[in-house]
Wavefront OBJ file of the C-alpha trace (Angstrom):
o trace
v -32.630 -12.594 -50.829
v -33.071 -9.164 -51.630
v -35.570 -8.766 -48.671
v -32.814 -9.896 -46.626
v -29.922 -7.673 -48.028
v -32.329 -4.899 -47.488
v -33.164 -6.165 -43.689
v -29.507 -6.621 -42.908
v -28.603 -3.616 -44.145
v -31.137 -1.389 -42.045
v -30.508 -3.763 -39.005
v -26.969 -3.168 -39.283
v -27.102 0.456 -39.276
v -29.450 0.895 -36.689
v -26.987 -1.529 -34.627
v -24.067 0.808 -35.257
v -25.772 3.664 -33.938
v -26.927 1.489 -30.863
v -22.851 0.898 -30.372
v -21.830 4.457 -30.713
v -24.240 5.150 -27.841
v -22.919 2.273 -25.883
v -19.625 3.678 -26.452
v -20.558 7.071 -25.317
v -21.711 5.338 -22.363
v -18.715 3.285 -21.378
v -16.381 6.412 -22.054
v -18.417 7.979 -19.003
v -17.737 4.960 -16.791
v -13.889 5.263 -17.441
v -13.923 2.310 -19.689
v -11.716 2.656 -22.817
v -10.309 -0.416 -23.739
v -13.226 -2.702 -24.334
v -15.442 0.147 -25.431
v -12.808 0.716 -28.478
v -13.047 -2.925 -29.492
v -16.805 -3.108 -29.250
v -17.013 0.525 -31.092
v -14.737 -1.391 -33.785
v -16.344 -4.575 -34.234
v -19.914 -3.332 -33.697
v -19.660 -0.657 -36.374
v -17.857 -2.705 -38.738
v -20.728 -5.253 -39.488
v -22.739 -2.593 -41.317
v -19.479 -1.597 -43.020
v -18.764 -4.497 -44.583
v -22.623 -5.563 -45.207
v -22.973 -2.170 -47.455
v -19.592 -2.876 -49.074
v -21.138 -6.524 -49.940
v -23.812 -4.608 -51.885
v -21.327 -3.728 -54.220
v -19.614 -7.049 -54.360
v -18.295 -7.747 -58.308
v -18.887 -11.330 -57.670
v -21.081 -13.612 -55.683
v -17.999 -14.775 -54.213
v -16.948 -11.472 -53.231
v -20.122 -10.855 -52.101
v -20.073 -14.267 -49.664
v -16.506 -13.188 -48.254
v -17.801 -9.606 -47.094
v -20.734 -11.148 -45.571
v -18.489 -13.695 -43.873
v -16.635 -10.923 -42.518
v -19.748 -9.249 -41.423
v -20.519 -12.366 -39.804
v -17.262 -12.566 -37.874
v -17.204 -9.090 -36.706
v -21.078 -9.540 -35.533
v -19.808 -12.828 -33.544
v -17.047 -10.548 -32.382
v -19.213 -7.769 -30.786
v -21.346 -10.595 -29.160
v -18.460 -11.416 -27.061
v -17.218 -8.308 -26.307
v -21.173 -7.360 -24.882
v -20.891 -10.308 -23.051
v -17.598 -9.701 -21.312
v -18.741 -5.715 -20.617
v -21.880 -7.726 -18.994
v -20.369 -10.104 -16.823
v -17.652 -7.871 -15.865
v -20.345 -5.191 -14.526
v -19.653 -2.387 -16.958
v -23.325 -2.629 -18.563
v -24.914 -3.852 -15.412
v -26.716 -0.376 -15.194
v -27.132 0.215 -18.932
v -30.687 -0.304 -19.634
v -30.164 -0.863 -23.513
v -27.687 -4.097 -22.781
v -30.811 -6.677 -23.490
v -31.981 -5.106 -27.015
v -28.648 -4.993 -27.785
v -27.951 -8.916 -26.906
v -31.155 -9.728 -28.744
v -29.863 -7.292 -31.916
v -26.503 -8.882 -32.035
v -28.291 -12.105 -32.120
v -30.346 -11.756 -34.639
v -28.052 -9.940 -36.889
v -25.842 -13.263 -36.543
v -28.529 -15.440 -37.424
v -29.535 -13.315 -40.496
v -25.889 -12.941 -41.739
v -25.516 -17.033 -41.414
v -28.680 -17.266 -43.178
v -27.585 -14.977 -45.860
v -24.077 -16.782 -46.271
v -25.480 -20.221 -46.252
v -28.253 -19.385 -48.634
v -25.616 -17.560 -51.237
v -23.343 -20.227 -50.561
v -25.926 -23.048 -51.887
v -27.209 -21.023 -54.828
v -23.420 -20.753 -55.964
v -23.068 -24.217 -56.323
l 1 2 3 4 5 6 7 8 9 10 11 12 13 14 15 16 17 18 19 20 21 22 23 24 25 26 27 28 29 30 31 32 33 34 35 36 37 38 39 40 41 42 43 44 45 46 47 48 49 50 51 52 53 54 55 56 57 58 59 60 61 62 63 64 65 66 67 68 69 70 71 72 73 74 75 76 77 78 79 80 81 82 83 84 85 86 87 88 89 90 91 92 93 94 95 96 97 98 99 100 101 102 103 104 105 106 107 108 109 110 111 112 113 114 115 116 117 118 119 120
């Protein structure tokens, strides 16, 4: 599990940086509402993963990682919406963002389920 925790820390941090770049791009397209939602949920993933590293108990760790997972799913929603609405149609990193968020969701789901299984 230690390997996964480190992997998710790095992935979520790098993803946050990519989300910040995407936010800046969307601002140049005069998209302010969805871009702010994307920024909040996309950067919240890494913040919650980081906070989980200092969890006071296994249940606290599971709760924080579960929040990160929910934020990841919300981020995927905003990305899909931005792609389908055309705001990211010419953005060259959109496929990488979608691939990365799907990987993050899978990894977070695995971490939560594995930790819950060990906690029984």
